[in-house]
N, CA, C and O atoms as a GROMACS GRO file, in nm:
protein
  292
    1MET      N    1   2.390  11.348   6.562
    1MET     CA    2   2.442  11.447   6.677
    1MET      C    3   2.528  11.353   6.806
    1MET      O    4   2.625  11.370   6.878
    2ILE      N    5   2.442  11.265   6.786
    2ILE     CA    6   2.512  11.168   6.902
    2ILE      C    7   2.619  11.106   6.846
    2ILE      O    8   2.701  11.071   6.931
    3GLU      N    9   2.651  11.075   6.719
    3GLU     CA   10   2.790  11.001   6.677
    3GLU      C   11   2.861  11.124   6.686
    3GLU      O   12   2.940  11.112   6.780
    4ALA      N   13   2.871  11.240   6.632
    4ALA     CA   14   2.972  11.327   6.694
    4ALA      C   15   3.008  11.356   6.861
    4ALA      O   16   3.122  11.384   6.897
    5ALA      N   17   2.939  11.348   6.917
    5ALA     CA   18   2.930  11.356   7.062
    5ALA      C   19   3.019  11.222   7.090
    5ALA      O   20   3.139  11.230   7.116
    6GLN      N   21   2.971  11.137   7.085
    6GLN     CA   22   3.074  10.982   7.076
    6GLN      C   23   3.216  11.040   7.049
    6GLN      O   24   3.302  11.063   7.134
    7GLU      N   25   3.227  11.061   6.901
    7GLU     CA   26   3.378  11.046   6.880
    7GLU      C   27   3.432  11.174   6.928
    7GLU      O   28   3.549  11.186   6.893
    8ALA      N   29   3.386  11.275   6.997
    8ALA     CA   30   3.467  11.385   7.072
    8ALA      C   31   3.498  11.299   7.201
    8ALA      O   32   3.615  11.283   7.237
    9HIS      N   33   3.378  11.238   7.281
    9HIS     CA   34   3.433  11.176   7.392
    9HIS      C   35   3.554  11.086   7.398
    9HIS      O   36   3.630  11.085   7.495
   10ALA      N   37   3.573  11.002   7.283
   10ALA     CA   38   3.631  10.910   7.241
   10ALA      C   39   3.780  10.983   7.238
   10ALA      O   40   3.878  10.943   7.300
   11ARG      N   41   3.774  11.099   7.152
   11ARG     CA   42   3.905  11.199   7.167
   11ARG      C   43   3.964  11.227   7.287
   11ARG      O   44   4.082  11.204   7.313
   12ILE      N   45   3.878  11.280   7.367
   12ILE     CA   46   3.942  11.313   7.481
   12ILE      C   47   3.953  11.214   7.593
   12ILE      O   48   4.002  11.247   7.702
   13ILE      N   49   3.908  11.093   7.567
   13ILE     CA   50   3.953  10.941   7.622
   13ILE      C   51   4.116  10.932   7.575
   13ILE      O   52   4.220  10.922   7.640
   14ALA      N   53   4.096  10.938   7.474
   14ALA     CA   54   4.250  10.876   7.371
   14ALA      C   55   4.342  11.003   7.430
   14ALA      O   56   4.459  10.975   7.459
   15ALA      N   57   4.296  11.147   7.449
   15ALA     CA   58   4.434  11.234   7.476
   15ALA      C   59   4.421  11.225   7.633
   15ALA      O   60   4.528  11.274   7.667
   16GLU      N   61   4.370  11.200   7.720
   16GLU     CA   62   4.397  11.154   7.833
   16GLU      C   63   4.500  11.052   7.847
   16GLU      O   64   4.598  11.072   7.919
   17GLY      N   65   4.484  10.936   7.777
   17GLY     CA   66   4.533  10.827   7.814
   17GLY      C   67   4.729  10.855   7.734
   17GLY      O   68   4.835  10.803   7.769
   18GLU      N   69   4.700  10.955   7.625
   18GLU     CA   70   4.833  11.005   7.606
   18GLU      C   71   4.914  11.067   7.710
   18GLU      O   72   5.027  11.044   7.754
   19LYS      N   73   4.830  11.146   7.736
   19LYS     CA   74   4.892  11.258   7.844
   19LYS      C   75   4.932  11.168   7.962
   19LYS      O   76   5.045  11.193   8.004
   20LYS      N   77   4.876  11.084   8.014
   20LYS     CA   78   4.951  10.964   8.109
   20LYS      C   79   5.036  10.893   8.057
   20LYS      O   80   5.125  10.865   8.137
   21ALA      N   81   5.051  10.840   7.934
   21ALA     CA   82   5.163  10.766   7.892
   21ALA      C   83   5.272  10.858   7.890
   21ALA      O   84   5.382  10.821   7.932
   22SER      N   85   5.253  10.989   7.839
   22SER     CA   86   5.380  11.100   7.869
   22SER      C   87   5.426  11.131   7.979
   22SER      O   88   5.539  11.178   7.990
   23ARG      N   89   5.334  11.107   8.097
   23ARG     CA   90   5.367  11.121   8.221
   23ARG      C   91   5.492  11.028   8.272
   23ARG      O   92   5.600  11.062   8.322
   24SER      N   93   5.422  10.862   8.231
   24SER     CA   94   5.504  10.773   8.277
   24SER      C   95   5.639  10.758   8.243
   24SER      O   96   5.731  10.734   8.321
   25LEU      N   97   5.645  10.783   8.071
   25LEU     CA   98   5.811  10.803   8.016
   25LEU      C   99   5.868  10.915   8.047
   25LEU      O  100   5.987  10.923   8.017
   26LYS      N  101   5.803  11.039   8.115
   26LYS     CA  102   5.887  11.137   8.200
   26LYS      C  103   5.925  11.066   8.289
   26LYS      O  104   6.048  11.065   8.297
   27GLU      N  105   5.863  10.993   8.378
   27GLU     CA  106   5.900  10.943   8.544
   27GLU      C  107   5.985  10.847   8.491
   27GLU      O  108   6.091  10.841   8.554
   28ALA      N  109   5.977  10.773   8.402
   28ALA     CA  110   6.077  10.667   8.358
   28ALA      C  111   6.229  10.733   8.309
   28ALA      O  112   6.332  10.698   8.367
   29ALA      N  113   6.232  10.807   8.225
   29ALA     CA  114   6.357  10.888   8.183
   29ALA      C  115   6.414  10.960   8.311
   29ALA      O  116   6.537  10.964   8.320
   30ASP      N  117   6.334  11.021   8.418
   30ASP     CA  118   6.387  11.102   8.538
   30ASP      C  119   6.491  10.960   8.604
   30ASP      O  120   6.614  10.956   8.604
   31ILE      N  121   6.411  10.873   8.647
   31ILE     CA  122   6.484  10.731   8.696
   31ILE      C  123   6.577  10.676   8.623
   31ILE      O  124   6.648  10.594   8.681
   32LEU      N  125   6.597  10.696   8.519
   32LEU     CA  126   6.690  10.639   8.441
   32LEU      C  127   6.813  10.717   8.413
   32LEU      O  128   6.917  10.657   8.385
   33ASN      N  129   6.806  10.858   8.420
   33ASN     CA  130   6.873  10.968   8.444
   33ASN      C  131   6.949  10.978   8.550
   33ASN      O  132   7.064  11.019   8.560
   34GLU      N  133   6.847  10.922   8.660
   34GLU     CA  134   6.959  10.961   8.803
   34GLU      C  135   6.993  10.833   8.848
   34GLU      O  136   7.004  10.810   8.969
   35SER      N  137   7.015  10.725   8.739
   35SER     CA  138   7.100  10.559   8.774
   35SER      C  139   7.134  10.521   8.668
   35SER      O  140   7.067  10.453   8.590
   36PRO      N  141   7.294  10.580   8.649
   36PRO     CA  142   7.299  10.498   8.534
   36PRO      C  143   7.336  10.333   8.517
   36PRO      O  144   7.374  10.278   8.413
   37ILE      N  145   7.311  10.264   8.661
   37ILE     CA  146   7.334  10.132   8.664
   37ILE      C  147   7.153  10.082   8.609
   37ILE      O  148   7.128   9.977   8.551
   38ALA      N  149   7.055  10.183   8.644
   38ALA     CA  150   6.942  10.112   8.599
   38ALA      C  151   6.934  10.152   8.450
   38ALA      O  152   6.896  10.059   8.380
   39LEU      N  153   6.952  10.230   8.404
   39LEU     CA  154   7.007  10.233   8.249
   39LEU      C  155   7.080  10.123   8.193
   39LEU      O  156   7.020  10.063   8.104
   40GLN      N  157   7.173  10.088   8.219
   40GLN     CA  158   7.230   9.986   8.194
   40GLN      C  159   7.129   9.853   8.195
   40GLN      O  160   7.093   9.799   8.090
   41LEU      N  161   7.088   9.806   8.332
   41LEU     CA  162   6.995   9.716   8.319
   41LEU      C  163   6.921   9.729   8.236
   41LEU      O  164   6.911   9.633   8.159
   42ARG      N  165   6.849   9.830   8.216
   42ARG     CA  166   6.729   9.832   8.087
   42ARG      C  167   6.769   9.772   7.932
   42ARG      O  168   6.707   9.701   7.851
   43TYR      N  169   6.916   9.843   7.931
   43TYR     CA  170   6.989   9.833   7.809
   43TYR      C  171   6.958   9.673   7.788
   43TYR      O  172   6.885   9.623   7.703
   44PHE      N  173   7.026   9.616   7.881
   44PHE     CA  174   7.043   9.430   7.895
   44PHE      C  175   6.897   9.368   7.890
   44PHE      O  176   6.879   9.268   7.821
   45GLN      N  177   6.832   9.404   7.934
   45GLN     CA  178   6.682   9.377   7.938
   45GLN      C  179   6.619   9.366   7.775
   45GLN      O  180   6.554   9.277   7.721
   46THR      N  181   6.672   9.501   7.721
   46THR     CA  182   6.619   9.510   7.595
   46THR      C  183   6.662   9.416   7.497
   46THR      O  184   6.585   9.364   7.416
   47LEU      N  185   6.842   9.381   7.506
   47LEU     CA  186   6.899   9.280   7.412
   47LEU      C  187   6.838   9.150   7.430
   47LEU      O  188   6.785   9.078   7.345
   48THR      N  189   6.854   9.132   7.545
   48THR     CA  190   6.783   9.010   7.600
   48THR      C  191   6.624   8.968   7.514
   48THR      O  192   6.593   8.865   7.454
   49HIS      N  193   6.551   9.084   7.538
   49HIS     CA  194   6.403   9.057   7.483
   49HIS      C  195   6.465   9.022   7.321
   49HIS      O  196   6.462   8.904   7.289
   50ILE      N  197   6.520   9.122   7.220
   50ILE     CA  198   6.571   9.128   7.114
   50ILE      C  199   6.604   8.970   7.062
   50ILE      O  200   6.550   8.900   6.977
   51SER      N  201   6.719   8.946   7.153
   51SER     CA  202   6.750   8.829   7.109
   51SER      C  203   6.650   8.703   7.117
   51SER      O  204   6.654   8.620   7.027
   52ALA      N  205   6.579   8.692   7.201
   52ALA     CA  206   6.490   8.591   7.257
   52ALA      C  207   6.404   8.566   7.095
   52ALA      O  208   6.368   8.459   7.046
   53GLU      N  209   6.392   8.686   7.048
   53GLU     CA  210   6.297   8.656   6.875
   53GLU      C  211   6.343   8.566   6.803
   53GLU      O  212   6.463   8.535   6.803
   54LYS      N  213   6.245   8.504   6.724
   54LYS     CA  214   6.333   8.428   6.616
   54LYS      C  215   6.276   8.527   6.496
   54LYS      O  216   6.164   8.521   6.445
   55ASN      N  217   6.386   8.623   6.462
   55ASN     CA  218   6.378   8.688   6.351
   55ASN      C  219   6.536   8.697   6.311
   55ASN      O  220   6.626   8.636   6.370
   56SER      N  221   6.553   8.777   6.211
   56SER     CA  222   6.674   8.792   6.145
   56SER      C  223   6.766   8.921   6.210
   56SER      O  224   6.876   8.953   6.165
   57THR      N  225   6.700   8.985   6.320
   57THR     CA  226   6.747   9.113   6.360
   57THR      C  227   6.922   9.047   6.418
   57THR      O  228   6.966   8.950   6.480
   58ILE      N  229   6.975   9.175   6.346
   58ILE     CA  230   7.111   9.196   6.410
   58ILE      C  231   7.153   9.299   6.496
   58ILE      O  232   7.137   9.416   6.461
   59ILE      N  233   7.205   9.272   6.603
   59ILE     CA  234   7.228   9.336   6.736
   59ILE      C  235   7.382   9.384   6.735
   59ILE      O  236   7.480   9.312   6.717
   60PHE      N  237   7.378   9.529   6.760
   60PHE     CA  238   7.521   9.588   6.745
   60PHE      C  239   7.524   9.645   6.886
   60PHE      O  240   7.471   9.756   6.900
   61PRO      N  241   7.582   9.582   7.003
   61PRO     CA  242   7.565   9.638   7.116
   61PRO      C  243   7.652   9.760   7.149
   61PRO      O  244   7.772   9.739   7.167
   62ILE      N  245   7.607   9.876   7.157
   62ILE     CA  246   7.691   9.991   7.179
   62ILE      C  247   7.721  10.007   7.306
   62ILE      O  248   7.628  10.007   7.386
   63PRO      N  249   7.849  10.024   7.349
   63PRO     CA  250   7.864  10.056   7.522
   63PRO      C  251   7.749  10.201   7.576
   63PRO      O  252   7.708  10.303   7.520
   64ILE      N  253   7.736  10.152   7.683
   64ILE     CA  254   7.651  10.309   7.753
   64ILE      C  255   7.755  10.432   7.721
   64ILE      O  256   7.712  10.531   7.661
   65GLU      N  257   7.920  10.421   7.769
   65GLU     CA  258   7.991  10.506   7.797
   65GLU      C  259   8.037  10.557   7.636
   65GLU      O  260   8.118  10.641   7.598
   66PHE      N  261   7.979  10.498   7.589
   66PHE     CA  262   8.011  10.576   7.442
   66PHE      C  263   7.912  10.690   7.423
   66PHE      O  264   7.957  10.793   7.373
   67SER      N  265   7.807  10.688   7.450
   67SER     CA  266   7.709  10.798   7.465
   67SER      C  267   7.764  10.936   7.562
   67SER      O  268   7.760  11.054   7.528
   68LYS      N  269   7.810  10.885   7.677
   68LYS     CA  270   7.880  10.991   7.719
   68LYS      C  271   7.995  11.033   7.684
   68LYS      O  272   8.025  11.146   7.723
   69LEU      N  273   8.084  10.965   7.608
   69LEU     CA  274   8.196  11.023   7.554
   69LEU      C  275   8.155  11.124   7.389
   69LEU      O  276   8.226  11.218   7.354
   70MET      N  277   8.055  11.086   7.324
   70MET     CA  278   8.010  11.188   7.224
   70MET      C  279   7.976  11.304   7.310
   70MET      O  280   8.022  11.414   7.278
   71LYS      N  281   7.906  11.294   7.409
   71LYS     CA  282   7.823  11.404   7.477
   71LYS      C  283   7.958  11.524   7.499
   71LYS      O  284   7.936  11.642   7.476
   72THR      N  285   8.087  11.481   7.542
   72THR     CA  286   8.180  11.574   7.537
   72THR      C  287   8.247  11.613   7.413
   72THR      O  288   8.342  11.692   7.420
   73LEU      N  289   8.211  11.570   7.307
   73LEU     CA  290   8.287  11.631   7.212
   73LEU      C  291   8.187  11.751   7.115
   73LEU      O  292   8.239  11.816   7.025
   0.00000   0.00000   0.00000
């Protein structure tokens, strides 16, 4: 009985964490949507992070403007 209650409590805590994470992701998406420059800066940060790792990742940067072009098709 105690173990079931602990598991239920753990699931509630995990769900609350997911809810907070989802809200944070939505806020970040809203900010990036409002500022194309912020999106480009984040894109460059990601490329820098990936390129700094010692692995065999191949990066094919695609200009952000390409996504705008695809939306018009």
